[in-house]
C-alpha positions in Angstrom: 80.7 61.7 131.0 78.4 60.8 133.8 79.4 58.8 136.6 77.1 57.2 139.6 79.3 57.2 142.3 78.4 54.8 145.5 80.2 55.5 148.7 79.5 52.8 152.1 82.6 52.6 153.7 81.5 53.6 157.2 78.2 54.8 158.3 77.1 56.8 155.3 75.1 55.5 152.3 75.9 57.9 149.5 75.1 57.9 146.1 76.0 61.0 143.4 76.2 61.5 139.7 79.2 64.0 138.8 79.9 65.3 135.2 83.1 65.1 134.0 84.7 65.0 137.2 83.8 68.2 138.6 80.2 69.1 138.3 77.7 67.4 141.0 74.6 66.8 139.5 72.9 65.1 142.7 75.0 63.9 146.1 72.5 62.1 148.4 73.8 61.0 151.8 71.7 58.4 154.1 73.5 58.5 157.7 72.8 56.2 160.8 75.0 58.7 163.1 71.9 59.4 165.2 72.0 55.7 166.1 75.7 55.6 167.0 75.3 58.9 168.9 73.4 56.5 171.8 76.3 53.9 171.7 79.3 56.5 171.6 80.6 55.3 168.4 79.9 53.0 165.6 79.1 49.4 166.0 80.1 47.9 162.5 76.8 45.1 162.3 74.5 47.8 162.9 75.8 50.2 160.3 76.0 47.5 158.0 72.5 46.7 158.4 71.4 50.2 157.8 73.6 50.3 154.4 71.6 47.4 153.4 68.0 49.2 153.8 69.4 52.5 152.5 71.5 51.1 149.6 68.7 51.1 146.8 66.7 54.0 147.5 70.0 56.4 148.0 70.8 55.4 144.5 67.5 56.0 143.1 67.4 59.4 144.7 70.6 60.4 143.3 69.1 59.3 139.7 66.3 61.1 140.0 68.1 64.2 141.3 70.5 64.2 138.6 68.0 64.1 135.5 64.7 64.7 136.5 62.7 61.7 135.5 60.7 59.3 137.3 62.2 56.2 138.7 59.4 54.3 136.4 61.8 55.2 133.5 64.6 53.3 134.7 66.1 52.6 131.3 65.9 56.3 130.4 68.1 57.1 133.5 70.6 54.1 132.8 71.4 55.6 129.4 72.3 58.7 130.9 75.0 57.0 133.1 78.1 56.3 131.3 80.3 54.4 134.3 80.0 53.3 137.9 82.4 54.5 140.5 82.6 52.8 143.9 84.6 52.8 147.4 86.3 49.2 147.6 88.3 50.6 151.0 89.5 51.2 153.3 86.7 51.1 156.1 84.1 48.6 157.8 84.2 45.4 156.0 80.4 44.7 156.4 79.6 48.3 154.9 81.9 48.1 152.0 80.4 44.9 150.8 76.9 46.4 150.6 78.2 49.1 148.1 80.7 46.8 146.6 78.2 44.1 145.7 75.5 46.8 144.7 78.0 48.3 142.2 78.9 45.2 140.8 75.4 44.0 140.3 74.8 47.3 138.4 77.7 47.2 136.4 76.8 43.5 135.0 73.0 44.4 134.4 73.5 48.0 133.2 76.5 46.9 131.0 78.4 49.6 132.2 81.9 50.1 133.0 83.0 50.1 137.0 85.9 51.9 138.7 87.1 50.8 141.8 88.1 53.6 144.2 90.2 54.3 147.2 88.3 55.9 149.8 91.3 58.0 150.7 92.4 59.0 147.4 88.6 59.8 147.1 88.8 62.6 149.7 91.3 64.3 147.8 88.9 64.7 145.2 86.7 66.8 146.9 88.9 69.6 145.8 88.3 69.1 142.4 84.4 69.3 142.8 82.9 72.8 141.7 80.1 73.9 143.8 80.0 77.4 142.2 79.0 77.2 138.3 80.9 80.7 138.3 83.8 79.4 139.2 86.2 79.0 136.2 87.9 75.5 136.3 91.3 77.2 136.0 90.9 77.5 139.8 91.2 73.5 140.1 94.3 72.4 142.1 97.4 72.1 140.1 100.4 69.8 140.4 102.6 69.1 142.2 100.2 69.3 145.2 100.7 68.7 148.9 97.9 66.9 150.5 96.9 66.2 154.1 94.3 63.8 154.6 93.1 63.8 158.3 89.9 61.7 159.1 88.7 59.5 161.9 90.8 56.6 161.1 93.7 58.0 158.8 96.2 61.2 159.0 98.6 61.1 156.1 100.9 63.6 154.2 101.3 62.7 150.6 102.8 65.0 147.7 100.5 64.3 144.6 102.6 64.8 141.5 99.9 64.0 139.1 96.6 62.3 139.0 97.3 58.6 140.7 100.6 59.5 141.2 101.5 59.7 145.0 104.6 60.0 147.1 104.1 59.0 150.8 106.0 61.7 152.9 104.4 60.8 156.5 101.7 59.9 158.6 100.3 59.1 162.2 102.4 56.3 164.2 99.5 55.1 166.1 96.0 57.2 166.5 94.7 59.4 163.8 93.6 62.7 164.5 90.2 62.2 164.3 90.4 59.3 166.5 91.8 61.2 169.0 88.7 63.7 168.4 86.3 61.2 169.2 88.0 59.6 172.5 89.1 62.9 174.0 85.2 64.2 173.2 84.0 60.8 175.2 86.5 61.6 178.2 84.8 65.2 178.1 81.4 63.2 178.1 80.8 65.1 174.9 78.7 63.2 172.1 79.8 61.3 169.0 81.4 62.4 166.6 84.1 63.8 168.7 85.2 66.2 166.2 82.0 68.3 165.6 81.4 68.3 169.4 85.1 69.5 170.3 84.7 72.3 167.8 81.5 73.4 168.9 82.9 73.5 172.5 85.8 75.5 171.6 83.8 78.0 169.3 81.9 79.0 172.8 85.3 79.2 174.5 86.5 81.3 171.7 83.4 83.6 171.6 84.4 84.4 175.3 87.5 86.0 174.5 88.5 89.3 173.3 90.9 88.1 170.8 91.7 84.3 169.6 95.2 84.9 167.9 96.8 85.8 171.3 95.2 82.9 173.3 97.6 80.5 175.1 96.2 77.1 174.9 99.3 75.3 175.9 98.0 72.9 178.4 98.4 69.4 176.2 101.7 68.5 174.7 102.5 68.7 170.9 103.9 65.0 170.2 107.0 65.0 167.6 106.2 68.7 166.6 110.0 69.4 166.6 111.1 66.2 165.2 112.4 66.2 161.8 110.1 64.2 159.9 106.5 64.6 158.7 105.0 62.0 161.1 102.3 62.3 164.1 101.7 60.8 167.2 98.7 61.7 169.1 98.2 58.4 171.7 99.7 60.3 174.2 97.3 63.1 174.1 94.5 61.0 175.1 96.3 60.2 178.2 97.4 63.5 178.9 93.7 64.7 179.0 92.9 61.5 181.0 95.6 62.7 183.6 94.4 66.0 183.8 90.7 65.3 184.3 91.7 63.4 187.1 93.5 65.9 188.6 90.9 69.0 188.2 87.2 67.3 187.6 85.6 69.0 184.9 82.0 70.8 184.8 79.9 72.5 182.3 82.0 75.7 182.7 85.4 74.4 182.3 84.3 72.1 179.3 84.6 74.5 176.5 88.3 75.6 177.6 89.2 71.9 178.0 87.9 71.6 174.3 89.9 74.5 173.2 92.8 73.0 174.6 92.7 69.5 172.9 91.8 71.2 169.5 94.4 73.3 169.5 97.2 70.9 170.3 95.9 68.6 167.5 95.7 71.5 165.3 99.1 72.8 166.1 100.7 69.4 165.2 99.0 69.1 161.8 99.7 72.6 160.8 103.4 72.8 161.8 104.4 69.4 159.8 102.5 70.5 156.7 103.8 73.9 156.8 107.3 72.2 157.0 106.6 70.1 154.2 105.3 73.0 152.0 108.7 74.7 152.4 110.6 71.4 152.0 108.5 70.2 148.7 107.3 73.9 147.3 104.2 72.6 145.9 102.0 74.6 143.5 99.0 73.5 145.6 98.0 72.7 149.3 94.6 70.4 149.8 92.9 69.4 152.9 90.7 66.1 152.5 88.9 63.8 154.9 86.1 64.8 157.7 88.5 66.5 159.9 89.2 69.0 157.1 86.0 70.7 157.4 87.0 71.9 161.1 86.8 75.8 160.9 89.8 76.4 163.3 92.2 74.2 161.2 91.3 76.1 158.3 91.8 79.2 159.6 95.2 78.3 161.2 96.2 77.0 157.6 95.4 80.0 156.2 97.1 82.3 158.6 100.3 80.6 158.4 100.5 80.3 154.7 99.9 84.2 154.5 102.5 84.8 157.4 105.0 82.5 155.8 104.2 84.2 152.2 104.2 80.8 151.0 103.7 80.8 147.2 101.0 77.9 147.5 97.4 77.9 146.1 95.2 76.8 149.0 92.2 74.5 148.8 89.6 73.4 151.1 86.4 72.2 149.9 83.1 73.0 151.4 82.4 71.0 155.0 79.7 69.1 153.7 81.9 67.8 150.8 84.9 67.1 153.3 82.8 64.4 155.1 81.8 61.0 153.5 79.8 61.3 150.3 79.7 59.8 146.9 80.5 62.8 144.7 84.2 62.6 145.3 84.5 59.0 144.7 82.9 59.6 141.3 85.2 62.7 140.8 88.5 60.1 141.6 86.8 57.9 139.1 86.6 60.2 136.2 90.4 61.8 137.1 91.5 58.0 137.4 89.7 56.2 134.8 90.9 52.5 134.9 87.7 50.2 134.6 88.2 46.8 136.1 86.1 43.7 135.3 83.3 43.5 137.6 84.3 39.9 138.3 87.7 41.3 139.8 86.5 43.9 142.2 86.8 43.2 145.9 86.0 44.8 149.1 89.4 45.4 150.9 89.4 47.2 154.4 93.1 47.3 155.0 93.8 49.8 152.1 96.4 52.5 152.7 96.5 55.8 150.4 99.0 54.2 148.6 96.8 51.2 147.9 
């Protein structure tokens, strides 16, 4: 089954064709990130206007790349699509509407079934996408799976018992991890998006050290890390960073160390609670999803802890380019949770949680 995925939840306009939920035939992303760098964050109205400009060209490019046919032969392309998947939330309402209304129109005109997809659930399915054709499908995640979805707006830990069956274990009580990266990066004078900026500066600091494993990066607090739950709180970290910068103003030479301190505080919290959940629920797989999952240090620390704790869990982390917003995981999620809905009953919902 070939599914055309459409994703427009934030500032990326994406379309992808995925075969049988795992094989990416095309994956096209147009982003307005450069425009938002100038304003230090996303302005929703501007993001939505860019979505309107990009949506049709992106879909056309995805179809051409998937099937190699000229766009003038539309009918031939359409016959090769079996269904349409679209992100309906959470996200920015203006951006979501562009993708949702486009998908509904195509569903009606092309007479194709349409599957609404929760964006946060979609992130999880980046782990089902096979980027190496030599990789056997037996290496796909197995259930039950513990899933950490960590992005700019959300931080959730869920137990995935099967496709579409989730138990929510915990999440952030205030700011998401990605939001904390963005806001502390701004305090350091680093460009948006904050996660990659802090990661890059941290890497500079690590490269200056003889060994990374024994670094004592304990300047900032690790809220809730010792509490016996699976919740996080990152709002206090921003306050701690602001207070520290007030006491000792930064310069170019001190930014890498500050960035490493911030990154380590956030990652330690994420890793500790997730490892505790692995020991409690003993899942067969551990999955990372969301844009922050692309963070190199986060991946390294998870691998190290899983190995040192001798946890019998299959650890999966999708390539970094599939962790950030794209439509391939939307198409994959639709395949494994194939529940078409009449296009008239599909609406954007910016307030969605990972549980719906």
